[in-house]
N, C-alpha and C positions, 0 to 999 in steps of 0.2 A: 876810842873814837869808834872803832868799828862797832863796839856793842851799842852805842847811842843810834848808829845808823841803822843796825838791825833791829832795834826796838820801835824805832820810828817806823820802820818798813812794816814791822808786825801790827803797829796800831792803825796804820793806813790801809794796810791790806785787809784788815777786820772792818773798818768804816766804808771801804771801796765795795766789799762783797754785800754787805748790808744795803748799800745804796743802789748797787746793781740790781738786786733782788726785788727792791721796791720799784724800780723804773721797770723791771720786767712785768711786775705785776700791773703797773699802770698801761704799759704798751697792750698787755692781753685784753685789758678791759676795753681800751680804745679800739682794738681789732673787733672785738665783739659788737661794740656799739656800731662800727662801720658794716659789719656783717648784716645786724638787724636793720640798718637802713637799706641796704642793698636787698635785702629779703622784702622788705616792705615795698619798694620800688616794683620789683619783679611781681609781687602779688597784685599791685595796681594794674601792672600791665596786662598780665593774665586775666584779671577781672574784666578789663576793657575789652581784651579778645573774646572772653565768653559772652559779654553783654552784646558785642558787635554780631557773634555768631547765633545767639539767641534771638536777637531783634530780626536778622534775616529770615530765620526758620518761621518765627510768628508771622512775620509779614508774608512770607511764602504761603503759609497755612491760610491766613486771611484771604489773601488773592485767590488761592485755588478754590476757596469756599465762596468768594464772590463769583468768580466766573464759571463755577459750576452750577449755579443757581441755588445753592444751599443759604437758606436763611441765616442769620447772625443771631438767630434766637433758639431757645430750647437747648436740644442735646450739644450740637457743636459749641454753643458759647457755653455750655457748662464744662465741656471736656477743655476748652481753651482756658478758661478761668481756673480750673483745677490745675493743670499744666503751670500756670502763671504761679500759682500758690506753691507748688511743688518745687518749682524753680527758685522761687524767692528764698524757702528754706534751705534748699541747698547753697545757694548763695551765701546765706547767712552762716551756715556752718563751714564753709570754706574760709570766710572771711575771719571767723572765731579762731579757726586753726592756724590762720597766719599769724593773726595776732598774738596767739599763744607761742607759737613758734619764736616770733621776734622778741617776746618778753623772756622766753628761756634763754636765748641767745645772749642777751643784755645781763639777765641774773648769772649766766655762767663767766660772763666776764668780770662782774662784781665780785663773784667768789673766787675768781683767779687772783684778783688784787688783793683781796682779804687773805687769802692763803699767802701770797708773796710778802705781804706785810709781816703775817706770823713768822713766816720762814726768817725774814731779817731780823725781827725782834729774838727768835732763837738763836741765830748766829751771834748776835751781841751778847746775849746771855751766856752761851757757850764758851765765848771768848773773853768773858770778863776778867776771869783769872789771869790769862796771857796778856791780856791789855794791862791789868794791874801789874803783873810782874815786869813788863816793859817799861812802864812809867817808873816803877821802882829802879829799874836798871839805869833809865837816863838821868834820874835824881842822884842816884849813887855816883854815876860818873861825873855829872856836873858838880857834884861836891856838896 
């Protein structure tokens, strides 16, 4: 009877180890997805702050030009337009960088899950002989 219990525990232990490994992979993937979402929200928040500051500076520049009597044509307007283009390009690069960071975070979670699944399969394959022996022991004991 002791042999049956030991064999059954061995089989259950292998199964539980494989199951726990798969679940750990799922948890890692879900955590990465949550981190990516948090990064996306933080990036949006930072973008809003940058835009508010930019609008404040541009408004201040326009007001300063208007009160100093500088016409909104010619060189000052060209400089302002060039600044707006540069800022737009900078914002695009920041946005691209943030999206790439989020995609990398999600991809690392997917890779963690795949790795965990492979580890679980490896556990089952490495333990196949032990499981077979345990089943044979149970079969022999039961008759």
